[in-house]
C-alpha positions as CSV (number, residue, x, y, z in Angstrom):
1,M,18.6,20.7,-18.8
2,Q,16.0,19.7,-16.1
3,T,14.4,22.3,-13.9
4,W,14.4,22.1,-10.1
5,A,10.7,21.2,-10.0
6,G,11.2,18.5,-12.7
7,A,14.0,16.9,-10.7
8,R,11.9,16.9,-7.5
9,L,9.0,15.3,-9.4
10,N,11.3,12.6,-10.8
11,R,12.6,11.9,-7.2
12,L,9.0,11.6,-5.9
13,L,8.0,9.3,-8.7
14,E,11.0,7.1,-8.1
15,F,10.1,7.0,-4.4
16,W,6.6,5.7,-5.3
17,R,8.1,3.1,-7.7
18,S,10.6,1.8,-5.2
19,R,10.4,-1.2,-2.8
20,L,9.7,-1.4,0.9
21,R,11.0,-4.1,3.2
22,R,8.8,-5.8,5.9
23,R,10.3,-4.0,8.9
24,W,9.6,-0.6,7.3
25,F,6.2,-1.7,6.3
26,W,5.2,-2.5,9.9
27,G,6.7,0.7,11.1
28,S,4.7,2.6,8.5
29,I,1.5,0.9,9.4
30,V,1.9,1.8,13.0
31,C,2.6,5.4,12.1
32,L,-0.5,5.4,9.8
33,L,-2.7,4.0,12.6
34,L,-1.4,6.6,15.0
35,G,-2.0,9.4,12.5
36,Y,-5.5,8.0,11.9
37,V,-6.3,8.1,15.6
38,V,-5.0,11.7,16.0
39,M,-6.9,12.8,12.8
40,S,-10.1,11.1,14.0
41,L,-10.2,13.7,16.8
42,L,-9.8,16.6,14.3
43,V,-11.5,15.6,11.1
44,P,-15.0,14.4,10.3
45,E,-15.2,10.6,9.6
46,P,-16.0,10.8,5.8
47,L,-12.9,12.9,5.2
48,L,-10.7,10.6,7.3
49,G,-10.7,7.9,4.7
50,L,-9.9,10.3,1.9
51,I,-7.0,11.7,3.8
52,S,-5.5,8.4,4.7
53,L,-6.0,6.7,1.3
54,P,-2.9,8.2,-0.4
55,F,-0.7,7.2,2.5
56,W,-2.1,3.6,2.5
57,L,-1.5,3.4,-1.3
58,L,2.1,4.6,-0.9
59,I,2.9,2.1,1.9
60,A,1.0,-0.9,0.5
61,G,2.1,-0.2,-3.1
62,R,5.8,-0.1,-2.2
63,R,5.4,-3.3,-0.2
64,L,3.7,-5.0,-3.2
65,H,6.6,-3.7,-5.4
66,D,9.0,-5.6,-3.1
67,M,7.0,-8.8,-3.9
68,N,7.2,-7.9,-7.6
69,A,3.5,-7.2,-7.8
70,R,1.7,-4.1,-9.1
71,G,0.8,-1.4,-6.5
72,F,-2.7,-1.4,-8.0
73,W,-3.5,-4.4,-5.8
74,A,-3.3,-2.1,-2.8
75,L,-6.9,-1.0,-3.7
76,I,-8.2,-4.5,-2.7
77,P,-9.4,-3.5,0.9
78,A,-11.1,-0.3,-0.3
79,G,-12.5,-2.0,-3.4
80,S,-13.9,-5.0,-1.4
81,G,-15.8,-2.7,0.9
82,F,-17.2,-0.7,-2.1
83,V,-18.2,-3.8,-4.1
84,I,-19.8,-5.6,-1.1
85,G,-21.6,-2.4,0.0
86,F,-22.8,-1.8,-3.6
87,A,-24.2,-5.3,-3.9
88,N,-25.8,-5.0,-0.5
89,G,-27.5,-1.8,-1.4
90,F,-28.6,-3.1,-4.8
91,T,-30.2,-6.2,-3.3
92,R,-31.9,-4.0,-0.6
93,S,-33.5,-1.8,-3.3
94,A,-34.5,-4.8,-5.4
95,T,-35.8,-7.2,-2.8
96,G,-36.4,-5.0,0.2
97,S,-33.9,-6.8,2.4
98,P,-30.1,-6.7,2.3
99,I,-27.8,-9.7,1.8
100,I,-26.0,-9.0,5.0
101,D,-26.6,-6.6,7.9
102,T,-24.5,-3.4,8.0
103,A,-22.8,-4.4,11.2
104,Q,-21.9,-7.8,9.7
105,L,-20.7,-6.1,6.5
106,N,-18.3,-3.9,8.5
107,V,-16.9,-6.9,10.3
108,V,-16.4,-8.8,7.0
109,V,-14.7,-5.9,5.3
110,G,-12.6,-5.1,8.4
111,L,-11.4,-8.7,8.7
112,A,-10.6,-8.9,5.0
113,S,-8.6,-5.6,5.3
114,I,-6.7,-6.9,8.4
115,G,-5.9,-10.2,6.6
116,F,-4.6,-8.3,3.6
117,I,-2.3,-6.1,5.9
118,I,-1.0,-9.2,7.7
119,L,-0.4,-10.9,4.3
120,L,1.6,-7.9,3.0
121,G,3.6,-7.8,6.2
122,A,4.3,-11.5,6.4
123,W,5.0,-12.4,2.8
124,P,8.7,-12.2,1.9
125,G,9.9,-9.9,-0.9
126,S,11.9,-10.8,-3.9
127,K,15.4,-11.9,-3.0
128,A,16.9,-10.4,-6.1
129,A,16.4,-7.2,-8.0
130,N,13.1,-7.0,-9.8
131,R,11.4,-4.5,-12.2
132,Y,10.9,-2.1,-9.3
133,G,14.5,-1.9,-8.3
134,P,17.2,-3.6,-6.3
135,R,16.4,-5.4,-3.0
136,P,16.0,-2.8,-0.2
137,G,19.1,-2.7,1.9
138,A,21.1,-4.7,-0.6
139,V,24.7,-3.6,-1.1
140,T,25.6,-3.3,-4.8
141,V,29.2,-4.0,-5.6
142,T,30.7,-2.7,-8.8
143,P,33.5,-4.9,-10.1
144,V,36.9,-3.2,-10.6
145,D,39.2,-4.1,-13.4
146,K,42.5,-5.5,-12.2
147,P,45.5,-3.6,-13.4
148,S,47.6,-5.4,-15.9
149,T,50.9,-6.7,-14.7
150,A,52.9,-6.6,-17.9
């Protein structure tokens, strides 16, 4: 017998593993941006990214599931900024000058992130059921056996 907490945890995990259609993705992105703006007035900037990261991973991961891809790929925007920033800092310490100016770095990472968001929102999902579940909004019909007329 499963406990109440165990049942809630299973429902939460199923929610993370499910799929998200494009319309809901764009609505979620708008809500995330509005929340980001409101939180920027209340929370210091370094914490803002940490607070919004789980919500981004949920939204982008579910959208990637709709395309039959792993949600792990949702880390691309955050990872690209980290890798480019690390390489920039490494070359600055080794040679005395960075590869790219910090302002230019912010523009490059920002454009890559915006491009990734547009790609997620524009690319159609799988038309049929995939390993992450049935197509969102699809009606499943269970065949009924016809009664015998003997």
